[in-house]
ROSE-4610 file (N, C-alpha, C; in Angstrom, 1 decimal, always signed):
// ROSE-4610
residu = [M/M/M/D/D/D/L/L/L/T/T/T/S/S/S/F/F/F/L/L/L/D/D/D/P/P/P/R/R/R/A/A/A/V/V/V/I/I/I/P/P/P/E/E/E/L/L/L/R/R/R/A/A/A/A/A/A/D/D/D/K/K/K/T/T/T/S/S/S/V/V/V/L/L/L/R/R/R/E/E/E/L/L/L/T/T/T/Q/Q/Q/R/R/R/L/L/L/A/A/A/W/W/W/S/S/S/A/A/A/P/P/P/E/E/E/V/V/V/E/E/E/E/E/E/D/D/D/R/R/R/L/L/L/F/F/F/A/A/A/A/A/A/L/L/L/L/L/L/A/A/A/R/R/R/E/E/E/Q/Q/Q/L/L/L/G/G/G/S/S/S/T/T/T/G/G/G/I/I/I/G/G/G/D/D/D/G/G/G/V/V/V/A/A/A/I/I/I/P/P/P/H/H/H/A/A/A/K/K/K/V/V/V/S/S/S/G/G/G/L/L/L/H/H/H/R/R/R/I/I/I/Y/Y/Y/A/A/A/V/V/V/F/F/F/G/G/G/R/R/R/S/S/S/P/P/P/A/A/A/G/G/G/I/I/I/D/D/D/F/F/F/D/D/D/D/D/D/P/P/P/D/D/D/G/G/G/E/E/E/P/P/P/T/T/T/R/R/R/L/L/L/F/F/F/F/F/F/R/R/R/T/T/T/G/G/G/R/R/R/A/A/A/G/G/G/G/G/G/K/K/K/D/D/D/H/H/H]
num = [1/1/1/2/2/2/3/3/3/4/4/4/5/5/5/6/6/6/7/7/7/8/8/8/9/9/9/10/10/10/11/11/11/12/12/12/13/13/13/14/14/14/15/15/15/16/16/16/17/17/17/18/18/18/19/19/19/20/20/20/21/21/21/22/22/22/23/23/23/24/24/24/25/25/25/26/26/26/27/27/27/28/28/28/29/29/29/30/30/30/31/31/31/32/32/32/33/33/33/34/34/34/35/35/35/36/36/36/37/37/37/38/38/38/39/39/39/40/40/40/41/41/41/42/42/42/43/43/43/44/44/44/45/45/45/46/46/46/47/47/47/48/48/48/49/49/49/50/50/50/51/51/51/52/52/52/53/53/53/54/54/54/55/55/55/56/56/56/57/57/57/58/58/58/59/59/59/60/60/60/61/61/61/62/62/62/63/63/63/64/64/64/65/65/65/66/66/66/67/67/67/68/68/68/69/69/69/70/70/70/71/71/71/72/72/72/73/73/73/74/74/74/75/75/75/76/76/76/77/77/77/78/78/78/79/79/79/80/80/80/81/81/81/82/82/82/83/83/83/84/84/84/85/85/85/86/86/86/87/87/87/88/88/88/89/89/89/90/90/90/91/91/91/92/92/92/93/93/93/94/94/94/95/95/95/96/96/96/97/97/97/98/98/98/99/99/99/100/100/100/101/101/101/102/102/102/103/103/103/104/104/104/105/105/105/106/106/106/107/107/107/108/108/108/109/109/109/110/110/110/111/111/111]
x = [+0.8/+0.0/+0.9/+0.6/+1.3/+0.8/+1.7/+1.3/+0.6/+1.0/+0.3/-1.2/-1.6/-3.0/-3.9/-3.4/-4.2/-3.7/-2.5/-2.0/-1.9/-2.9/-3.0/-1.9/-1.1/-0.1/-0.7/-2.0/-2.6/-2.9/-2.7/-2.9/-1.6/-0.6/+0.7/+0.9/+1.2/+1.4/+2.8/+3.7/+5.1/+5.4/+4.6/+4.8/+3.5/+3.2/+1.9/+2.0/+0.8/+0.7/+0.3/-0.2/-0.7/+0.4/+0.0/+1.0/+0.6/-0.5/-0.9/-1.6/-1.8/-2.3/-3.7/-4.6/-6.0/-5.9/-5.1/-5.0/-4.3/-3.4/-2.8/-3.9/-4.7/-5.7/-6.7/-7.0/-8.0/-7.3/-6.1/-5.4/-5.3/-4.9/-4.8/-6.1/-7.2/-8.5/-9.0/-8.8/-9.2/-8.6/-7.3/-6.6/-7.1/-7.3/-7.8/-9.2/-10.1/-11.4/-11.4/-10.4/-10.3/-9.8/-8.9/-8.3/-9.2/-10.1/-11.0/-12.4/-13.2/-14.4/-15.4/-15.3/-16.2/-15.9/-14.9/-14.6/-15.2/-16.1/-16.8/-15.9/-15.5/-14.5/-14.9/-16.1/-16.4/-16.5/-17.0/-17.2/-15.8/-14.9/-13.5/-12.8/-12.9/-12.3/-12.8/-14.1/-14.6/-14.1/-14.0/-13.4/-12.0/-11.2/-9.8/-9.7/-10.5/-10.4/-10.8/-11.8/-12.2/-11.1/-10.4/-9.3/-8.2/-7.9/-6.8/-7.1/-8.4/-8.7/-8.4/-8.3/-8.0/-6.5/-5.7/-4.3/-3.6/-2.5/-1.8/-1.4/-1.5/-1.1/+0.4/+1.0/+2.4/+3.2/+4.1/+4.9/+6.3/+6.7/+8.1/+9.0/+10.2/+11.2/+10.6/+9.7/+9.2/+8.1/+7.5/+6.4/+5.1/+4.0/+2.7/+1.9/+1.0/+0.1/-1.3/-1.9/-3.3/-4.1/-5.1/-5.9/-7.3/-8.3/-9.6/-10.3/-11.2/-12.1/-13.3/-13.8/-15.0/-16.0/-17.1/-18.1/-18.5/-18.8/-19.2/-18.1/-16.8/-15.7/-15.4/-15.1/-14.9/-13.4/-12.5/-11.1/-10.3/-9.0/-8.1/-7.8/-7.8/-7.3/-6.2/-5.3/-4.2/-3.8/-3.2/-2.7/-1.3/-0.4/+0.9/+1.2/+1.7/+2.0/+3.4/+4.1/+5.4/+5.4/+5.9/+6.1/+7.6/+8.3/+9.7/+10.0/+9.2/+9.5/+9.1/+8.2/+7.7/+6.6/+5.7/+4.5/+4.4/+4.0/+3.8/+2.6/+2.8/+1.7/+1.6/+2.1/+2.1/+2.8/+3.9/+4.7/+5.3/+5.5/+6.0/+7.4/+8.2/+9.5/+9.6/+8.4/+8.4/+9.0/+9.4/+10.0/+8.9/+9.2/+8.2/+8.0/+6.8/+6.5/+6.7/+7.3/+7.5/+6.8/+6.6/+6.0/+4.6/+3.6/+2.3/+1.7/+1.4/+0.8/-0.5/-1.6/-2.9/-3.7/-4.3/-5.1/-6.5/-7.4/-8.8/-9.1/-9.7/-9.9/-11.4/-11.8/-13.2/-13.6/-14.9/-15.5/-15.6/-16.4/-16.5/-17.2/-17.3/-17.9/-16.8/-17.3/-16.4/-15.7/-14.4/-13.6/-12.2]
y = [-1.2/+0.0/+1.2/+2.2/+3.4/+4.4/+5.0/+5.9/+7.1/+7.6/+8.7/+8.5/+7.2/+6.9/+7.3/+7.5/+7.8/+9.0/+9.6/+10.7/+11.9/+12.8/+14.0/+15.0/+15.6/+16.6/+17.7/+18.0/+19.0/+18.5/+17.2/+16.6/+16.4/+17.2/+17.1/+18.4/+18.2/+19.3/+19.3/+20.2/+20.2/+20.5/+21.3/+21.7/+21.8/+20.7/+20.7/+21.8/+22.4/+23.4/+22.7/+21.5/+20.8/+20.5/+20.5/+20.2/+19.0/+18.4/+17.2/+16.2/+15.0/+13.9/+14.2/+14.7/+15.0/+16.1/+17.1/+18.2/+17.7/+16.8/+16.2/+15.5/+14.7/+14.0/+15.0/+16.0/+17.0/+17.7/+18.2/+18.9/+18.0/+16.7/+15.8/+15.6/+15.4/+15.2/+16.4/+17.6/+18.8/+18.9/+18.6/+18.7/+17.7/+16.5/+15.4/+15.8/+16.3/+16.7/+17.8/+18.7/+19.9/+19.4/+18.4/+17.9/+16.9/+16.3/+15.2/+15.5/+16.4/+16.8/+15.7/+14.5/+13.4/+12.8/+13.1/+12.6/+13.6/+13.0/+13.8/+14.0/+15.2/+15.5/+15.0/+15.3/+14.9/+13.4/+12.7/+11.3/+10.6/+11.1/+10.6/+10.8/+12.0/+12.4/+11.4/+11.2/+10.3/+8.9/+8.5/+7.1/+7.0/+8.1/+8.1/+8.0/+8.8/+8.8/+7.5/+6.9/+5.5/+4.5/+4.6/+3.7/+3.9/+5.1/+5.4/+4.9/+4.8/+4.3/+2.8/+2.1/+0.7/+0.5/+1.5/+1.5/+2.5/+3.0/+4.0/+3.5/+4.3/+4.0/+4.5/+5.0/+5.4/+4.1/+4.0/+2.7/+2.8/+4.0/+4.2/+4.8/+5.2/+5.8/+7.1/+7.8/+9.1/+9.0/+7.8/+7.6/+7.2/+7.7/+7.2/+7.1/+6.1/+5.8/+5.7/+6.9/+6.9/+6.4/+5.5/+5.0/+4.6/+4.5/+4.0/+3.6/+2.6/+2.2/+3.1/+3.6/+4.5/+4.0/+3.6/+3.1/+4.2/+3.8/+4.8/+5.3/+5.1/+5.5/+4.4/+4.8/+3.8/+3.6/+4.2/+4.1/+4.5/+4.3/+4.7/+6.2/+6.9/+8.3/+8.4/+9.4/+9.6/+11.0/+11.4/+12.7/+12.5/+13.4/+13.3/+14.6/+14.5/+15.6/+15.4/+16.5/+16.5/+17.5/+17.1/+18.0/+18.0/+19.1/+19.2/+19.0/+19.5/+19.4/+18.1/+17.4/+16.1/+16.3/+15.3/+15.3/+13.9/+14.0/+12.7/+12.0/+10.9/+10.1/+8.7/+8.6/+7.3/+6.2/+6.5/+5.5/+4.5/+3.3/+2.3/+2.6/+3.3/+3.7/+4.9/+5.6/+6.7/+8.0/+7.9/+9.1/+9.9/+11.2/+12.1/+11.6/+11.8/+11.5/+12.7/+12.5/+13.7/+13.5/+12.2/+12.0/+11.2/+11.8/+11.2/+10.9/+9.7/+9.3/+8.7/+9.5/+9.1/+8.6/+7.4/+6.8/+6.6/+6.7/+6.4/+5.3/+4.2/+3.1/+3.0/+2.5/+2.2/+0.9/+0.8/-0.4/-0.6/-1.6/-2.0/-0.9/-1.2/-0.3/+0.8/+2.0/+3.1/+2.7/+2.8/+2.7/+3.2]
z = [+0.0/+0.0/+0.0/-0.9/-1.0/+0.0/+0.8/+1.9/+1.3/+0.1/-0.5/-0.9/-0.8/-1.2/+0.0/+1.2/+2.3/+3.2/+2.8/+3.5/+2.6/+2.7/+1.9/+2.4/+1.6/+2.0/+2.9/+2.7/+3.6/+5.0/+5.2/+6.5/+7.3/+7.0/+7.6/+8.5/+9.8/+10.7/+11.1/+10.5/+10.9/+12.3/+13.0/+14.4/+15.1/+15.8/+16.6/+17.7/+17.9/+19.0/+20.3/+20.3/+21.4/+22.4/+23.7/+24.8/+25.6/+25.3/+26.1/+25.2/+25.7/+24.8/+24.2/+25.0/+24.5/+23.4/+23.7/+22.7/+21.4/+21.5/+20.3/+19.4/+20.1/+19.4/+18.7/+19.4/+18.9/+17.7/+17.8/+16.7/+15.5/+15.7/+14.6/+13.9/+14.7/+14.2/+13.4/+14.0/+13.3/+11.9/+11.8/+10.6/+9.6/+10.1/+9.2/+8.6/+9.5/+9.1/+8.1/+8.3/+7.3/+6.0/+5.9/+4.7/+4.0/+4.8/+4.3/+4.8/+4.2/+4.8/+5.0/+4.4/+4.7/+6.0/+6.7/+8.0/+9.1/+9.9/+10.9/+12.1/+12.4/+13.4/+14.8/+15.2/+16.6/+16.8/+15.8/+15.8/+15.8/+15.0/+15.0/+16.3/+16.8/+18.1/+19.2/+19.3/+20.3/+20.1/+18.9/+18.6/+19.1/+18.8/+19.2/+20.8/+21.4/+22.9/+23.5/+22.9/+23.3/+23.1/+22.0/+21.7/+22.7/+23.0/+23.9/+25.3/+25.7/+27.0/+27.1/+26.0/+25.9/+26.2/+25.9/+26.1/+25.1/+25.6/+24.8/+23.4/+22.4/+21.1/+20.9/+22.0/+21.9/+21.9/+20.9/+20.8/+21.2/+21.7/+22.1/+21.1/+21.5/+20.6/+20.0/+20.7/+20.3/+19.2/+19.1/+18.1/+18.7/+18.2/+18.5/+17.2/+17.3/+16.1/+16.6/+17.0/+17.4/+16.2/+16.5/+15.4/+15.9/+15.0/+15.4/+14.1/+14.3/+13.2/+13.4/+12.2/+12.2/+11.1/+11.6/+10.6/+9.6/+8.4/+7.4/+6.6/+7.0/+6.1/+5.2/+3.9/+2.9/+2.5/+3.2/+2.9/+4.2/+4.1/+5.2/+5.1/+6.2/+6.2/+7.2/+7.0/+7.9/+8.0/+9.1/+9.4/+10.1/+9.9/+10.5/+11.2/+12.5/+13.2/+13.9/+14.1/+14.7/+15.9/+17.0/+18.2/+18.5/+18.2/+18.4/+19.9/+20.8/+22.2/+22.8/+22.2/+22.7/+23.7/+23.7/+24.6/+25.3/+26.5/+27.3/+26.7/+26.1/+25.5/+26.1/+27.3/+28.0/+27.2/+26.5/+25.8/+26.8/+26.3/+27.2/+27.7/+26.9/+27.3/+28.2/+28.4/+29.3/+28.7/+27.5/+26.8/+26.1/+25.9/+25.2/+23.8/+23.3/+21.9/+21.0/+19.9/+19.0/+17.6/+17.2/+15.9/+16.1/+15.5/+15.6/+14.2/+14.0/+12.7/+13.0/+12.8/+13.2/+12.0/+12.2/+11.1/+11.5/+10.6/+10.7/+9.7/+10.1/+9.1/+8.9/+7.8/+7.5/+8.2/+8.4/+8.8/+10.3/+10.7/+12.1/+13.0/+14.2/+15.2/+15.5/+15.8/+16.2/+17.5/+17.5/+18.7/+18.5]
């Protein structure tokens, strides 16, 4: 699968303004909804929060991959954000997260 098939260049945030986990999810969701109007911002944000409650999507080494399935979407969508300072995202290594690659997938129940 080609990354450019689901990551629109307008969905790249070179410097996130967010300073905490919830704000990162909101900023990523806002950008994705702006670049892909068929994505419902509030529904996607709720699905991401619900997914994070199951466990952090921070994978360590400064990377997080927040993601959620959202019913009604017919393809994969993505947004990329970078935080030069880093943000506590409950990564397993305890280090700040600097790179966020958020995806929303089609199908299934929202979570």
